[in-house]
Each structure stands twice: as structure tokens, then as C-alpha cells.
N, C-alpha and C positions, 0 to 999 in steps of 0.2 A: 315193537311196532311191526306191522305187516303191510308193506306198501301195496301188495296185491289186493288187500281188503279196504284200502283207503281209510284205515283206522289207526290212530296213534293212542296207545295206552300208556299212562304214566301215573305215578303216585301223586296225590293231591292233598289239599287241606280244606277244611270247611270254608275258610275265607276265600281261597281261590275258586272253589266251587260256586259260591254265591256271586263272586265277581263275574264269572263266565255266564251265569244265569242272567245277571243284570245286563250284560251286553246284548242278550237276545231281545231286550226291550219287550218282554212279555208281562202283561198285567196278571199276576197271580192273585187268587182270593186270599184274604186274610182272616184268621180266626183268633179272636181274643179270649174266648171262653174255653174252659177245659172240657173234658169229655163226660163229666159226671152229671147226673146218674147214668150209668152205662147199662144197656140192654142188648142182648144178642138175639132174642126172640121177643115177640110182642108181650108175652106174659112173664118174661124172665129178666127183671131188673136186678142187677148185681149190687143190691144194697143190703143183703143179709149179712155179709161179712163185716159190716160195721159193728156188729154185736157179738160175733162168734169169739169164744174164749176171751171174755172181758178181763179175766185175771191176768192173762198173758199181755193183753194190750196195756193194762195199767202198769205192769212191771216194765215193759218197754218204755213207757212214758216216763216213769220215775228214773230209770237208768239214763234216759236222755237228759233229764234235769241235772242228775249227778254229773254226767259227762261234761256238760257245758261249764259247770263250776270247777270241775277237776282240771280241765284243760287250762283254764285261766290260772288256777293255783299252780299247776305244773310249770307254766311259763314264768311265773314269779320265782319259783325254786331254781329254774334253769338259768336265770339272769345272774350273771356275775362269773368270776373266775376263781372262787375260793376252792380250797382243797376239798371241802365237803361237796360242792357242786360237781367237781371233776370225779369224785369217788362215786357219786350216786346218779350221774347223768344217764348212764345206760339203763339203769333200773327204772328210772322215771319214764324214759322214752318207751321202754318195753311195756310198762303198765298202761300208758296212754294208747299204745298200739293194740294191746290185748283187749281193752275196753271198747275201742272203736271198731275193732274187727268183729267182736261179738254183736255190737249194735248194727253194723252193716249187714251181717248175716241174718239178723232178725228182720231186716227190711225185705226179705224175699217174699214173693207174692203168695206163698203158702205158709209164711211165718207169722208176722204181726197181724195178718188177716184172720188168723185163727182157723185156718182150713187144713192144717197138716194133721197127720195121724198122731196119736198120743205119744208114741215112742219118739217121733221126730220133735214134737213139741217139748218133751222132756229134755231133749238134747239142746234145744235153743235156750231153755231156762238154765240148764247147767252151764253153758258157755257164758251167758250173761252174768250168772252168779260168780263165776271165776273172774270175769273182768271187773265186776264190782269189788270183789275182795282185793284184787291187785291195786285198784284205785284207792281203796280205804287204807291199805298198808302204807301207801305213799303219803296220803293225807295225814296219817298219824305220824309218820317219820318227819314230814315237812313241818307239821304243827309244832312238834317238840323242838325242831331246829330254830324256827322263827321266834317262838315264845320262850326259848331257853328253859323248857321243862322236860320232865321225863315221865309224863303220864301215859297210860295206855288207854287211849280214847276209844269208845265204842260208838258205832253208828247204828242207831235204832231206825231201821228203814220202814218198819210197819207203822209204828206210832198209832195203832188202833186202840190199844188199852195199855195201862201201866204194866200188866203182866207180860206183854210182848217185849218190854224193854227191861232187862234184869237190873240195869243201873238205877233207873228211877223207881222201880217197884220197891226198893229197899228204903225209900225216904220216910217210911213210918217209924224207923229206928232213930232215936234221939242222938246216937253217936255217929250218925252217918250224914254225909253231904255229897253233892254232885257238883263237879266243875263242868260247866257247860261252855263250849266253845262255838261261837258263831263266826263262820267264815264269810266275809262279804267281799265278793269279787266285782261289785258294781259301785254305784255312786253312794255318797253319804245320805242316810235317810233315817227318819224316825219310824220304827216298826214295832208292832205288837207280835211277840213270839208266842207260839202255842206248844206246850209240852204236856204229855201224859204224866200224871202223878197219882199216888194211891189215895190221897185225902186232901182236905183243905187246910191242914196244919202245916203250912209252907211259908217260907220266907225267901225272897230273892235279893241278892246283893251284887254289887259290882265287885271286881277283883280287889278294890281298895276297901271294901266293907260297907259301902253306902247302900242303904236299903232302897229298892226300886218299887214303884207302884205295881201291884200285882193283884190278881183275882183268880179264884178257882170256881169252876162250875162242875158239880157232880150231878149229872143229869141222867145217868143210867140207873133206872129203878131196880134192875135185877142184879147189879154189881156196884156196890157203893165204893169199891176201890178203883173204879174207872172214872177218873176225874180229869178235867182239862185245866192246866195252869196257863194263864195269860199274863205276860208282863211287858211293859213298855220300856224301850231304851233307844237311844240314838246310836247308830252304828256308823263308824267312819268308813270311808272308801278304802278298798284293798287292804283290809286289816283282819286280824283274828281277835275278836273281842271275847273276853272271859266273864262269866257270871257264875256265882255260887248259889246253888239251890239247896237249902237245908231245912230240916224240920223246925217247927216253931210251936210254942204253946198257945199262940193266938191264931184262930181260924180266920182265913180270908175267903172262905167259901161264901158265895152269894146265896141268899135265902130264896127258895123257889116260891112262886105264886101260881097255884094250880087253878084251872078254870074248866068250865065245860066249853064245848066248841063254839058257843055263841057269845062268850064273854069277851069284852074288848079291853086290851091293855094299852096304856099310853106311857111312853118313856121319852123324855126330852134330853138331848145331849147338847150342851153349849160348848162350842169350839171357837174361841176367839170372837170374831165379829159375825160369825154365821151360826144360826140355830138349825139343828136337824132333829126331826121327830120321826121315829119309826112307830107307826100306828097299826096295831093288830085289830082289824075291824071285825073280828069274829070269824069262825070257821077257818078257811084256808086263805083268807084275803088280807092284804096288807096295803098300807099307804106310806110312802116315803115323802115327807115334806121337808123342803129346804128353803130357808129364807133367801130371797134374792139379794145379791151383793149390793150394798149401799141403800137398802130399803129396810124399813122397820115394819111394814105392814104387808108387803107383797111376798107371797110364797109360791114355790113351784112344787107341784104335787105329781107323783107317779103312783098309780094304783096297779097292783099286780097280785096274782094268786098262784098257788102251787097245787098241782094235783097229779095223780098217777092213773094212767089208763093203759089199755092193752089191745092188741090185735091178735086174733086167732090165726094160726098158720094153716095155709091151704094144703090139702093132700088129696090125691085122687086123680081126677082127669087133668091132663095136660101137665104144665110145669108145677112141681111141688115147691113149697117153701123149705129152705134148709140153710146149711152153713154159708152158702154163696148167695142164694136168692131169698129176698124178702117178698112174700106174696100173701096178703091177708085172704082169709076165706070169704065166702059170700056174705056172711053176717057182718063182718067188719070191713067189707070192701070199700065203703065210702066213709066210715067213721069208726072211731075206737070206742071201747066200752070202759066204764069205771073199774079200776083195779083195787082201790083202797077206799075205806070209809073212815073219816076223821072221828076220833073218839073225844079227845080233849087237848088242851094246850097248857104249857108251863112257861112262865116268864122268869128270866134271870136278868136283873137290871143292875149294872155296875157303872163305874166311871170309865173303865177301859172298853168294856164290851157289853152290849145288850143282846140277849139271845132269847128267841122264842122257839121252844121245842114243840112241834106238832106230833101228837101221838095218833097214828093210824092203826087199823086192825092188823096190818101186815107190813108196816113201814114206820120209819121215824125221820122227820125232817127238822133240821136245825137252821133257823134263819138268824144270821148275826149281823150286827152293825158295829163297826169299830170306831172309837172316838178319834183316832188319828187319820181316818180315811172315810168320811161320811158320804162320799159320792158313790160308794160301792156297797152292795149288800151281798153277803156270802150265804149261799144255800148249800147245805150238805145233806145228802140222802143216804139212808141205810135201808135196804129192802130185805125182808125176810125171804127165805128160800121159796121159790115159786112152786106152788102145789098144782100138780096136773092130775086130772081125772082120767079114767080109762077112755072116755069119749073125746078128750082133748089131745090132739097130736102135739101141739106146742103153742106157746104164746110169746109175743114180743111186748114187753112192758116199757112204757115211755114216761118220763118225767116232763110235765107240761107247765110252762110259765105263760100266763095270760095277762095282758095289760088292757085296761078299760079305756074306751074312747079313742083308740088309735085306728087309723084307716090308711094302710100303706098300699092298697090296691094289689095285693098279692105279691108285692116286691119285697125282697129281703136281700141281705148280703152275707156271704160266708167267705172265709179264707180259702184259698186254693193251696192245699198241702202246706199250710203254715206260712204262705207267702202273701201275695196281694189279696185284698178283699174284692170279690167278684159279685157283680149284680146278678141276682137270680129272680126269676118270676115263675109263679106256679103255672103249670101246664103250658109252658112256652119255652121255645129254644130260638135264639137269634139266628142261627145258621141254617135252620131248616124248619119246615112245617111239621109240628109234632102231632102225631096221632095218639091221643090219650087212651091207653089200654089199662093202665094201673094208676088211678088218681092218687093213691097214697104212696106206694113204694116208688113210683115214678117221680115223686117230688121230694124225696129224701136225698140230702147232700151230706158228704162227710165233712165234719168240722174238727179240725185239729186245734184251732186256736179260738175262734170267735164266730158268732152269728149276730147280726144286728138288723133292726128294723128302724125305719124313719117315718116321722109324721110332721107335717108342716107346722102344726100347733104345739106339739110336745117335744120335738127334737129327735134325739136318737136314744135307743135303748140297746145295750149290747150284753150278751151273755158270753163271758169268757170261761171256757171250760178247762178243767184239769183232766178231762178224759179224752182219749184219742178217738173214740168210736161214737161220738154224738152226731145227731142229725136233726135238721129243722122240720117243722110241720108246714104244710102248704096253707093252713088256715090263717086268715087275717087276725091280727092282734094276738097271735099265739106263736110260741116257739116250743119245741119239744126236743128231748134227747132220749135215746134208747140206752138206758143204763143196764139192762139185763134181758136175757132171753133164755128160753128153755125149750 
């Protein structure tokens, strides 16, 4: 302190600082909304990094999912005073720290955003991979400890095709079987598990040998060894449950029903007291009907469609579109253009899962309805590599979900960094008067968890994403996400 300056300087804390501010009796403005979408110049909205390096973003997201389960599992292993716990405590804690350190580093503003140079990005991936391996080593060690087995379990992180998982790819051999371990660190639940297998000659059993309901869908026309196994089982809370997947002489593959793009498929699933119907109304349009509780004649319907569109990137005068900035060119300044043309559809109807595969000229869409959870529809997208001409600088491809008959007045809701759901409104900011310079990119918000729209007659529709870099569309009755860019 310097008495001659009439100033006393001392170390403080946030609580003491707020207390002193409160004593001044000053009314400060409050802000409840976050800063997105952010722009530092009129034409420069920082919404381009939502899609930069999507593979890295997907890896960070999958590592995050693994980390949450791993930390719960590690806490179970550390509970107790056994010699095994004392012997392995430090190793477990080091694995948790290594994975969390790699995740934290990947949250840098030039890491998960996808805006780092290639060599730096490679280093992020390397550190994440090392952290994942450390966690998997502990999962393997802890699993054998709790289940009293000595198996060397493999974690197939890609699960894109059976060829990506050497363990399940060998299930075409009659002398081979796979012991599958499901670690449930949450509540008891009935779940349908999906695993890649090479064909439909599969049988799933419990560890005690009881056969479980299972179905296989082989929907990849170019690779018949790329099949999806679905089986239903009840998983107890905080347990490791084992299942045996073995070859069988009886095929459980669902027979496909092919159509042209205008053919309508109907499949009804009866689940206890409630009926659910997934209706393919032709082309890319669907209807989900659910019988109202306690009613035999009243149905609740939701019509939705799936399509793919794109924006061309601006380059030339003023702010260019790039890794940080999303700015459509003059042709797509106010609207996107069709990216894909629907060719036909294929239906796979089973007791556990109903799947409609939409075949586009440059994409594939799988729309699934599971019998154990008929309030949700799963939509999975696979895009072909984006083809660019010499005249095209770059494009941003969006997956669009449209619902009919809804009018939310431009209002929608998105999570704020995976936390609370915040109210959004197209071309409007609560804290200041917005001058609309970019009607498209200025209305894109990052979505880590969910985006929802509401209507007084229909209720609420929510898209829960498994992608970190999704963003909504400002158009009424429509939501879109950016799955890819080039």
C-alpha cells in the first residue's frame, strides 16, 4: 500500500470482489445469452470452424464419450482397500490423468475448432490416441479383475465396417466366437446394441447360453460383408454384462424390399399398450404415428423429411469464406441449393428394428426406429467425397430435417456448449439491435447436444446430435446441420 497515493492494494477472491461491487449499489446490465454467432466484421461470422476438420471433431467427441464412462469405471476400481487396488491405484490415476490432459489440450481454440496446421493437428491426434490406449489398458485390466477372467479384450472404436474390427470380422468361421462385454456405468435399462458383423449367419447368447432376440441388416450393396447386428438385452446398473456372438447355420438377416423413390412402405410395431408406425411416404418423406396413451382411435403424427443441400463459398472481394469464416457466395446468399438426388429406397422390417435406407446419387441415409424406444427416430448419414470443379472454390454441405405444418415464428432452442438450452430467434439478438449482413451464416449456432423447435399444436421436436459441429437453419419448420465441407 502507498499512503501517498491513497490506494490500498491487496489480494482478493471472486466472492470478495462481487461483495465490494454489491456495496456500491450500482445496477449493472445482465446478459443471459451467450455470444454466438460471433462476428468481428460485418461480413465475417465465425461460423466456419463448426465444420473445419470434421474427422478431428468426431474423434474428440468419441474420446469424450469414452472418458466419461472410463472415469466412472475407474472410480469403481479404486473403491476398496484390497491388495489389487493398492497395487494398481497409481496406474489407474495416471491413465485418467493422461486421457483428461489430452482432452483438455484438444479444447484449445485452434484444436477442436479444426483451424490448426496439419503437423499440430497430427500431434493432437497422437496425444488423444495415447490417452485412449492408456484408458483401454485399464478397462481391460479392470474387466478381468471384476469378471474373474483372463481375456484380452479389444475396443473397436471405428465400428464403420466389420473389416475395421479384426475380432468380429472372423465370425464367418464356424470354430470362432466373440465374447462381448458391455460396461454399463448408468442405470438399469433395456437396450438394443449394434455391432458390425461379416454376415447374417449369427447367433447371440447370454453368458449362460440363453439365445437372445437378434437381427442382422446387410444394407451395403458394394460390400456384402458389411452388416449390422442388432440384439436386445436388459443391462443392470454399474455392471459388466457378457454376451457371446457366434456363427450359426441359420441366417437372421432381414430380407430387403427395394422400391423406386415414390413407393410407400408401411411397418407397424406393437409395443405393449402403444402402437407406433413409421410410414415412408415416398421420396425422402416420412411420418411417425404414435397412438395416444389410453386411446384406441387417437393418433399423434409427425411428418418429417431428410435432404442434403449446399452453399457455395465466397471468395474475392472483402471477407473470404474459409476455416474460420462461413460466408456463402452471391448465388447462395439467401438460400441453399440441392446437393443430392434421391434414386430409390430399401426397407428392412424386423421385430427389433425397422430401417429405411435412402439411396442418393452421392449419399446414403439410414432412418431407423427401434422397438424398445419408439419415441425416437435415428438418422445416420454417409456422404460421398465432395467433388469440386475448377470454378468452385468450396462448398458447405448441410443435412436438412424438415417438419410439415409447424410454425415456430423463427424461434428455436439450442444448447449452450452442452449446458442449458437457450432461446434463439432468427435475425434477432436480445441484447442489441442486430444489423443483418449475413442472413445465413449469421443465424448458424453451434450445437453440441441438441436443437429443438416448438409448436403450440404439435409440441416439441428435438434433434439430438452425435456430432460436435452441427448448426441449425434460420428457416421455419426446418433444422439443418453441417456434416461436411470442402
